[in-house]
N, C-alpha and C positions, 0 to 999 in steps of 0.2 A: 438370124436372131442376134440381138445386141449382147455385148459382153461387158459386165461391170467388174472393175478391179479396184480394190482398196489396198494400199501399201503393196502394190504389184501382185496381190492375190486375187484370182478370179473367183467370183461368187457364183456357185452353181446349185440349183438352176437359177437363171438370171431373174432377179426380183423386179418388182414394179418400182420405177423411179419417177417421182414427181419433183420438179425443181421450181422453187418459188424465189422471186427476186424482189428486193425492196431497196429503193434509193435512200442513201444516207448522206449526211453532210453537215456543214456548219448551220446552227440554228438560225443565224441571221444572214446566211449567204447561200451560195449555190451548192447543189449536190456534188459530192466529191468521191462517192464510192457506191458500190452495190453490195448489199448483203444477200448472199446466195445460200439458200437452204435446200438441202436434198432430203426428201422424205422417202425412205426406202422400205418397202414391204415385201417379204418373201416367205418361202417355205424351204425346209430341208426335208428330204425324203429318204427312206430306208426300208429294207425288207424285214427289219427287226427293231425292237425298242432300243437295243444296245447300239445299233448302227445309227439310229436317229439321235440318240443322246450324244454320241461321239461327234456327229456332224454339227449339231447346234452348239456344243461346247467349244468347238474350234472357231465358229463364227463369233461367239460371245467373247472369246479371248482376242480375236482379231479386232473387233470394234471397241474394245476396252481402251485402246491406245489412240490418242489424238495425234495431230501433226503429221499426217501422211497424205499422199496424193490420192484423189478419188477421180477415176476416169471411166467414162462410158464410151466403149468402142462400138463400131459397126461389127457385123458378124464376121468380117475378115480378121478381127483382132488387131488391126493396125490403124484404121481410119478413126479419128477421134470425133465423136458426136458432141460430147460435153465433158468439161473437166474442171475440177476444183483443186488447184495445185497449192501445196504448202508454200512455195516460194512466191506465189502471186497474191497471197492473202495477208492482210494486216493482222498480225498476231497468229497467223497460221490457220490451219484447218482445225475446227473444234467439233467435239461430240456434243451437240446441243441438246439431244435427248438420248439417254443411254439405251443400249440394246435391250429390247423388252419382248415379252411373249404375250400378245394380246388375246389369244384364244386358249381354251382348255377343254372344249367339248369334242365329241366324235372321235376321230382317229388320232387326235393329238397325243403325242408321246408314244404312240404305238407304231404307226407307219409314216407319220409326218409331224412337223413342229412348225407352227407359224411364228414369225418374228417381225420386228420392225426396229428401225433406228433412224435418228435424224442427225445429219451432219451439216455444218454451216461454216461460212467464212466470208470475210469482207474483202472484196476486190476494189482496189483504188482505181479511179479513172485516170486516164493519161494526163500527166501534168499535176496531179494532186500531191500535196506535200505528205510525206510519211507521218508527220506529226499532227495530222488532221484530227478533229474531234467532232462529234455530233451528239445531239441530245436536245434538252429543253429546260427552261427554268421559268419561274414566276416571281414577280415582285409584288408584295402585298403591303399596303399602308393602312394602319389602323390607329385610332385615337381612343384611349381608354377613359374610364370615368374620372381619372385624376388629371386629364388633359395631357397625357403623355402620348407623343406621336412615335409609333414604333414601325419600323420597316423590316420586313422579312424577305430575304432572297433565298429561294430553295429550288433545287433541280437535280438533274443527273446528266452526266456526259459519258460518252463512250469513245474509245479509240486511244491512240498513242498520245494525243495532245489533251486528254481529258483533264489531267491535273492542272495543266496550265490554263485551260479554258475555265475550270472551276475557280481558280485563283483570280482570274480576270473579272469575275462577277462580284468580288468584294467591293464594298463602297468605302470611299475615303471621306474624311471630314465629319464623320458621325461617331457617336459614342458606341463602342462595341459591347453588346450584352453577351453574345456568344457567337462563335464561328466554329462549326463542326463539319468535318468531312469524313467520309467512309470510302475506302478503296478496296476493290476486288482485283487483286493482282492477276488472277487467271483470266478474267474477261476484260481487263483494262477499263473497268467502270468506276466512276467517281460520283458519289452522291453527296450533296452538300446542303447545308442550311445555315444561313448567316442572319443574325438578329441584331438590329441596331436601334438606338434611341436618337431621334432627331431633336436634340435639346433646343436648337434654335427655333424650332416651330412647335415646341411643347410649352405648356403653362409653367411659369417659373416656380410656383409654389405647388408642390405635389399634394399636400394636405394641410389643413388649418382647422384648429378647434380652440375655442375660448369659452370660459364659463365665468359669469359674474353672479356672485351670491351676496345678498344683503340680509343682515340680521337686524331687525328693527329695534329701536329703543322702546322700552316699556317701563311702566311704574313698578318699582320693586316694593315688595311688601314683606312684613314679618307677622307672625302670630304670637301674641302674648298669652300666657296661661295664668289666669287669676288663682289666688289661693282660696281654699274652701269651696272647691268645686265650681262649676259654671263652664260655659262654652269658651273656647279660645277667642281672643279678640284680634281681628285682622286690622293691621295698621299700615298705612302707606308711609314709606320712609323717604324714598328719593326716586328720580328717574334714571334708568341705566343709560349708558352710551350705546350708540349703534355701531355695528361692525359690518365690514364687507370684505370679500376676497375677489380677486381677479386673477385667474390662472388659465393657462392654455399651453398648447404645443403645436408646432408646425414643422414641416419638412420641405426644404428647398431642393430644387433639382440640381442647380449648378453652384449654389452658394447658400449661406445661412440666410433665412428669411429675416426681414425687419421685425424686431420685437415691438409689439404695441406699447405705447407709453401708458403710465398709470392714469386711470380715469380721473381719480381725485388725488393729484400729485401733492397737494398741500395737506393731506390727511393720512399720509403713510405713517404707520406705527412700527414698522420693521423694515430693515434693509431689503430692497427688492432682490429676489433670487432668480437669476437667469442662468440656465444650464445649457451648454452646447456640447453635443456628443460627436464622436468621430463619424465622418461620412463613409459611404460604401466605396470600396476600391474596385473599379471595373477591370475586365480582362485586358484591355488595351492601355492600362496605366492611368486612367482618368478617375475622377472622383464624382460621385453623385449621391443624392439622398442625404442632405445636411440637416440633422435634427436639432431643434432648439425648444426649450421649455421655459416658462416664466411663471412667477408667483408673486402677487402683491397682497398686502393686508392693510386695511384702513380702519380708523376709528373716528366717530363723529359725535358731536353733542346731541344732535337730533337725527332722525332717520332721513337719509338723502332721497331725492327723487329717483324713480325707477330709471335704470340705465341699461342699455342693451350691449351685448358683447360686440367686439369689433370683428372685421372679416377682411381678407386680403383684397 
């Protein structure tokens, strides 16, 4: 009969041990290690409930501590069949699924107690660097309704080199919208999401809106009231002047957009109002979203012909 030891402590009776192996390595290169997972299922036995409780409590305490050698020996107690050694595993031996009790029916807690635990570690292949990392990432490119090209790089890396591998996925030469990373120190796992704006391949004007309003000239009238009763008398006095306004706003991606010229430059009745506001400051020290507003007022002797707003 085989003998299983964890942290040099023999597990009796010997549980069922299933060993699963998964190759791991650089996402864009060769495999550099093996993730080995031991799924262990067993029972503790006793002639009384107290003896059973004492036995499974001892196992629970034993498997509560990671970073110990796990070895399966032949029945001679010397010949090694399989082993997961702390010194041979990247980041050591881990308790990947805590000690648990999967059953509760029948003689459970009376004369026996079923239990299971999962232990794993990553063994580096010969010649693999200790700073290796493995995982995956995706790059997504999208264009929104404003013509903005956005690039998102997101993924997760594992291993001692996870932080360096995640940093290497950052893109240069683009406007940084956000760069976020989350690190799990216990598992050496780094998840990341980087979001960029590709200004060079985005539309220069993010938004543009202009309104032209014309107030037509009409005949002005007065009503005179006669003495001694009678209806008021409507009299035309003169024709009013026509008025128009031209106003709008726009937002540029990398600079202030060009402001449209007055449609009727010779009929301005007030100084043009052009207002530029501060752009948005991005995380990487650049500027974007440059807003500008304009407002023109005109007056005419007669109603001008219909004119349409401008567009970028």
